[in-house]
Every structure is written in structure tokens, then in C-alpha cells.
N, C-alpha and C positions, 0 to 999 in steps of 0.2 A: 492302356495310355488314356484311360475316362478315368482311372483312378487316380493318376499321376495330376490331372486336372484339377481334380476335386481337391488334393494335397495344397494344391497351388492357390485354393480359395482363402482371401482373407477377412477378417471379420471387419463389421461395416464401420465400428467404432474405430477401428485403425484410419479408413479413409478417413472419417471425419474428422479426425486428430490432425492428418495430414494436411485436409482441406482449411483448415483453421490457422497451421502454420503458414499456408501460402497466402491466407488474408492478411495475417502479421507482415509477413514478407512483403506482401504486396504493397501496404500501406505504408511501411516503412521506406520503400522506396519513391513514392510519390516527390517528397522534397528535389530529389533528383531527375525528374521526368518533368515534361511538359502536361500542364493541367488538359491542354486542348485535347490529348492524345486519347483520353481515358475518361473524357468526361461525359459521354454518351450511355445511356442505358443499355447498349447492345451489349457492352461489356458483361455485364449482369447475366442479360439473357445468355451471350455463349459460355460463362462459365459455370451457370445451372445447369446447363443443358450437357456438357462437359462430363459435370459431376455425376449427373445421373446415369450418362452411360457408363461412367465408370463403376460406381455401386452398382449398376446392374451387370456387369461383369465380374468385378471382385477379383481381379488377376492380380498377382503379385507385380506383373510387368507394366502394369498401371499406375501403381503408386506415385510418380514421379509427377504423369498427367496430372492426378488430382490436387497436386499443389500447386500446378499452373492455373487451374479452375479457380483455386481460391486466391490468387494471384490477382487474377482478374477482376474479383468483386472488391477486393483491398483495394487495388490502382483505381478503380470506379468512386469508391466510396472518398478517398483520399484528395481523389482529384476534383471530387464536388465543392469539398471543405476547400481547399487551397483556390479552386477560381474564386470563392467567397471573399479571402482574403487579400486578392489584387487590389482591393479598395484602398489598401494601407499603403499602396505605391507613390499613392498623390498626397498622401498625409506626411509620411516620413519627412522631417527637418521644418516642419512645418508647427506654429504655437496653435493649439485648438482647445476649444471649449469639451472635457470630456465628460460622461455620467456614466455610472455604473455601477451595477449589485457588490458587495463585496461580500466573496464567496467564501471566506476563511478568515480565522481571528487572526488581524494584525501584530506582525512582527515589527520589533524596534530592532532600529541600524545600528552600526558603530558610533554614529554622532547624536544619535535620539531621534531621528527621524523617524517618521512611521510608516512602515512598508505594507501594503495590501495589494490585494488580487481581485481583481474587477471580470464580472462575468457581464452581462448583457448589456454589451458596451455600446454606449450613443457619443459620434464624433460630430459636433456641430448639428446636430439634431438629426442625423442621419444613422440609422440602428447599421453594427456590423457585426460582424463576426468574430470569433476567437475571443480570446483572454487579455489583458493588459498586467502589466507589472507598474504598480506605480509607488513611488516616495514623496512623502510628501513631510513637507515642515510646519510645525505648528499647526497640526490636525484638529487636535479635540479630543473627546471621545467617540469615539467609530467600535462598532460593532461589528461582528457578524452579521448580515443581514441588512445592514443598512445601503441606502441608495444615496453615494455620493457625487458631488459634481467637484470636476478640476479642473485648474488651465495650466497649459505647461506644451515645453515643447513634446512631439511626439515621436521615439526613434525607433529603431527595429528592434524588434525582441529577441529572445534567447529562449533556450530548453522549448516548451510546449505555448510560452507567449507571443502572440502576434506581433505584440509592440511593447514599447516601456517607457515611463516618463519620468523624468528623475527633479528633484526637487518643484515637485509641484505647488501650487497655489490651491488651497482650499477654497473653493465656492460655495457651496452647500452642502449640509449631512440632514437626509432626511431618514425618519425611521419610520416604517410602515406598520400599522398597527391592524391585527396584532403582531405582524411580524415573525420572526425566527422564534418559534415559542419553545423548542428543543434548547437553543440557547437558552433562553430567559431561565428555563428550570435549571439546566446545567449551571450556570451563573449563581441561581439563588442557592442551589446545593453546595456549591462550593463555599459560597460566605457563610454556611452552617458550617460545614467541615472546619474553616478557621477560627471557629470560637472554640473547640476542643484542641487543634495541631496548630502549634507556632511555626512559622517562616523558618528556613526556605522548606522544612521538611511537609508543611501543608501542600505547598506546590508539588513538590515530588511525588506525593501520595496521590494530587489529583492528576499530576502528570501518569501514573499508572493507573489509575480507576478510570478517566475519561481523556485523554489521551491527551491533554491542555499542555502541551510544551511550550506555547509562547508565554504561558504564566509564571515559568521559571526566571530566578533571576540571571543574568548573564555570566557570572562566575560561576554558577551551578552547572549553566548549561553548556560551557565552556568544556568543563572536568567530565561532563557525560560524555563528550565526544572525544577527549585524549582517552579515557577509560572505556571506549567503546560500547557504551551504555545507551546510545543514544536509542536504541532501537524500544526501549522499554518504557520510554517515556514519550512517544510518537502515537496517533490515532494509527495504528497497525493489526496486522493481523495476529499477532501475538499477542497483544490484549484480548482482542475478539474472541482468538480461538480459548482463551482459559474463561473469560465467561460464558461461550457455549458450550465448553465440556461441562461445567461446574453446572449450567442448567439442565442439560441433558442426564448427567448422573443423578443431580434431586429428583427427578420426575419421574424417571425409566421405570421405576421400583412402582408408581402409580400405576403408570399404562404407557406405551410406545407413543401415541397420539397427544397425550398432554407433555411430556417430555420434548417432542418435534415441535409443539407451538409455543412451548416454552424458549427453547433455542433460539425459533424463529423470531421471536419478539425480541428475544435479546438482540439478536442480529441488527433488525430493523430500529430499536431504539437507540444503539450504540451509535449507527451509522449518522444517525438524525440529532446525535447529543454532539459527535465532534465534526461531522460533516462528511461528505461527499468529495473527499480526496483521492488520487487517483489510488495510492495504497487502500484506501478504505473499500473502493470500489470493487477492486479486485478481491480483498478480502472479503466483503460480503456476499459476491457473486459465488464464489468457491466454496466458503460456509452452507450456504444455501441450496447449492449443487447437489454436496456432501450428506446434509441434512435430507434431503427430499430421499436421494439414493438410499440412506441409512433405513429410514423408516418405509420405503419400499421393498427391503431387503435385498438390493440391490449394492452392486459395487463398480465405481469409478476408479479406471486406473488413472493413475497422474498423468500420464503422460498424453490422456486422454483428455485429463479433467481440466489440465493446467493451456493449454494451447486451445481449448473450446471458449474455456472464458478469458485467455486474451485475445481471440479474435470477436468475442460481445463486447470489450471494451472499449477495442479502438473501429469496432464500426460503431459505436455511440460515440467517440470522442478520436478520432484520427491524430490528433496531437498528441496523445499517448505514446505511439508507436515511433514519433518524430524524434524526440530528444527529450524525455520525461524520466529524469533519474529516480524519481519516487517511483515511477510506475515498473521500470525496470528493475530496481532493489526488490519492490513488492514479488513479483513473480518467480526473482531468484531465489530468494527467500523462503517462498514456499517452492520450489524446488528443492532447495535441501530440507526442509522439515518434512515432504510427502515419498523422497526418495532416498536421500543421504542418509537421513537418519535410521529410519529402519533396516535399513541395510548395515550398517555399522551395529546396532543394536542386535543383529542377528550373528554380523559375522565376531562380536566379543561375547555374547550373552548367552546367543543359542537360541533356543525356542523359550526360554524364561519371560513370562511377561515382565517388561519393564515397570518400578514403581514410578510414582508421580514424578518424584526427584530426578530419578534417571532420566526420565522422558523429556522433561523439563531442558536439563542439560544437555541430552545428545539431541536434539531440536535446535537449540541455541549453537550450539557448536556446528553443526551441521550447516545451517543457516547464514553463521559466519563465512565459515568455508566460502558459500558459493558465491554470495555477496562480496568478498574480499576485493577479487583482483577490478570491478565495476567500481569500487571503493577508493582504492588506491589510484587506478588510471583518472577518475572525477577529482579527487583532492589532494593526491600527492604525497599523503601520508596513511602510517602502519602504527595501528598501537599495540606497542611490545605487552600491554598489561592485559588483554582484552579478556583473553582465557582466562586470567587468574580474578578479574573483579567479576565476570560470568559467573564463575562457581560460586562465588562469595556472594552475590547478590541476587540471584535470578532462582535459585529454591524458593526466597523467601518472597518473592515479586506476588503470588496468590494470596498469601497472607497478608502483606500489607494492604493489598487490594482489598481484602475482606475488613480489615481492621480500619481504614480510610471509609468504607462504607459507613461500618457501625459507628464512626464518630460523626460524620454526617448526620446521619439518623438522630444519633444524641445530643446533637444541636439542633434541631427540631424539635422534638420532643418536649428534654431537658434541658433548654440551654445553661442553665444557672450549675449544672451537675456536667457539662459541656468538656472544660478538662480534664475532670475525672474520668469520663467514658473514653476521652480520645489518648489517655495515657499509654495504651499499650501501645498503639498506631505512632505515636510522638517518639517513643523508645525505641520501638523497631526501625522508622525511619531515619532517627537520628544516628543508628549504628549504621545504616545505608550511606549517610553524607558525610559522616565519619571515613568510611572506609572510599568514597569514590573523592572525597579532598587529600586523602595520604597520598593516594597510588597517583591521581592528577599533579601533585605535585613533585612527585620525582622526577631526576632529569632526565633519565632515560625509557619513560614513559613512551615516550612518539619516535617515530623514524621517519623521515624524508625518503621518499621515494618515488623515481621516477618511473612508470609504464606506458610503454606506445602499445597504439592499438593491438599489433599482431601479437604483442603478449599475451593481452587480454585473452584471444580465442585462443592460444597455445594454453594457458592456465584453464581454459574450459575445456578444452579437449582434454588435458590431462586428467579434471574430474570426471569428465564422461568417461573416459579410459577404465578410471577407479571404480568408477560404479557398475561399469559392464562386468570387472572383473569379480566385483564383490556378490553381484547377482548370479555369475556363473558358479561361484563357489559354494554360497549360501542355500542356492535354489529358492531364495526368497521369493513369493507371488506378491507383485508390488500393489496386485487387486485389494491385498489385505489391509494397504495403508488407508487409514480414512481420518481426516484432523479433527473431528466430532469424538470419536471414541479415547 
């Protein structure tokens, strides 16, 4: 009897994973509950006590209980923010003077208006929680990190935004000093890249290297959407993974410490340059935890790492779990990279270590599979040519990033020879834009599909079932999956 009980003991990491799942579920449920039910700190105390008791017993029968413990914490944290957001109820439908900090590079709308996202919001001189989405006519020169003051009618928000203002009137723009230094360095480097590479190829290369999607011409942006290639020109885990792997592989021959330091510096620097968006927050956290595990000779199981990272992000900002499409796609993509990709590699190629090209293609296809249900549900469109265009473009992206970087350095050191130094990047990026333009112009490139929410759940149930089948057939240990290697 005692031996049977010992066999039923579960490793603590799985309880951590399930508690993290509970935190995410609890936070996501907050918009459907009353903030007054779970706003007390007592729910955190109850959750922690239950979790401690479960970890002490570590019985398989208590797996559901640890999820509930995590839910209490998530409900508490989300309820605190939701209570703070009630301040907007008296503002909706009224014209107000609003100030806030621009958190990301501005977008350009369909009619030429400037679209900005504001944090550290103050309305009529009163600080309020949450973020605002604002469209501004005749905005002037707005950069990330600027403090702007606008006037307009405050409407209900959408997604993770607490409120929105359409056709706001610009009152004031203030650029703090020294301001967003990382953004200034990025823009300075981008200017030197453009000395050696012509447009629109320069913007595409900067999209690969720095995640500057908003610098792309609207026509190229739409073509990338049609061809299913948007993911390679946004500040995402894909770009960061390439840079982290490069840094680790370059310095690991010198020492493990130097490799970890270089890769960690790359993570911090890339997030500083691109901005701490939901996808970059997730990517940086997952990459940092993976690097730490690799340095200390440990292994993170993806089914532990991903929920744990998700729980940390929603504790920091509960709005990620409420309806943030970027956050959802980010974790879905990493699930494809860390779970689906290695299972497919083992199923089709056995124990042979994949080459760089095969690894990139496998991870891209896997990420596309896992994110597809969310994308179809959100946008109602499916790219018929995404697989082909990814096969033609993705293996060359690391080279394009390297050549774009060389072109920028050349523009700084030898501006007179910038065109010559940037010629290899110009040729490669011209090939890429030609591929994108050609396939985006095909009449059958995209299909409109409507997907109900229950269909999304069915699709993910099928993906999970396929993963379980591949895992049982290959007997692959997912602990060996590490994004930094």
C-alpha cells in the first residue's frame, strides 16, 4: 500500500504548472464576475494555503485543487485592476482632456490618421489605470516615449484597452529628455541602414532585424498579411530566438558564462529597442528562463515553462488575459515551437539532429498550425499560400538580418561606401519583396472563412490529440526542447 502511494506522488513542477494555469484562468474570468467578490487579499491567503497543502501531499488526486488555488490568486489580481478601471464608467461618452505616454510606435490608419496607444493615462488631471487607444488627426511628429495631450470623446475600449478616443484633437506633444534612449539608438541605426539599402527593402530588413513593422509601406504590409509572413516582421519571439541562438552559439566555445551573458544582453537590448509589447514580454520571459535553465544544466518542460510564463505576465498586467490577441498568438506560437515542432521532427526524421534550415522551417510550420485557429477566428481569413511563401522566405531571414546589420554598420563607418556595402542585403531583400508581391497578387491567395468559438476549441482539441499521438509513437522527451539551442 505504501509503495502504491509513493507511485502516486507527482513532481512539484507539475503542480506549479497547474497553479499557473489556474492563475491565467482566474484572471481571464474576471470580466465575467463582480470585482467586489474577489478584491480582498484573503483570496490570495486562501490560495497560498491551499497550494502549500497540495505541494506537501503531492497526490495526483489534488491536481484539480491546485488549479483552484491558482484561480483564487488570478481572480484577486484581476479584480484589483478591474476595480481601478471603474473610474472610466463616469467618463464614457464625455469629451475629456487626456494625457498619456505613447507606449509603442504609432500606426497610420486607413485615412491617414495617426493611431497611438497610451499608458500612464491622466484624464482631466486625474491618474487612471489601464491603456487607451487613440486616433489623432493632424498629429505632427509623434514618437514612442512621447507624452501627448489630446482632447476628444472617451468611448468604451476593446481588447486590452480600457477606453478609446476617435478623431482626437492634438493639444500638446512633449518629448522627455533624455527620453526613450533605446528608440533613439534604433532610429539612428535605421537611418544609416537606409543609406545603403533602398526602400521598401530597407524597411523590410529593419522589420526583420528590429521588429519595426510600422515603418513598412502600407502596400507591403498588406502583401505580408496575404502571404502569411507578418510574423517575421513584428517584434516577436521569432526574431528574438534567432538573435539569442546566434549569441549563444558564437560565445559558447569561449565559455558558458559568456554565452549566457551575451544572449541575456541580446534579450534585454532587443526588448528595449522594440518596446515591451505583450508578445515581447512573453518572448523575453520565456527566453530568459530557458537561458537560466541551460546555464545551470537544468531543463524546463514546455508544459511547465509556458504556463508559468503566462501566469507571470497576467499577474503583471491582467488585461493580457482578458482579450489581448497578441498575447494569445504569442503563447500559441511558442507552444508550436516548443512542443509541436520537436515532435514532428522526431516523427519524420528520427533522432537525427535538424539542420538550421530544417529547424527554422519545422518551427515556422508548427507555429503556423497552432496559431491558425485563433487567426481565422479573429480575422476570418486564411492564406492559401502561407506554407509556400514561408518555405521560400523563412530560411533566408537570418541571413537577411545579418546583411542588414552589416549595411547599417557600413553606413556608420563608411557612409561613402554604404551603397556598396549594402548591395548584398539589397539583392536578397529585393528577392523577398518580389516573392511577396507576386504571391500576394494571386487572385486565390486568400480565402474568407468564418469560424465559431466552439470550432476553435475543437481545432485545439484535435491539435492536442495529435501531439499526444506523436508523443506516444516517438517516445520523445519534451524536456529536451529548448529554444536557446
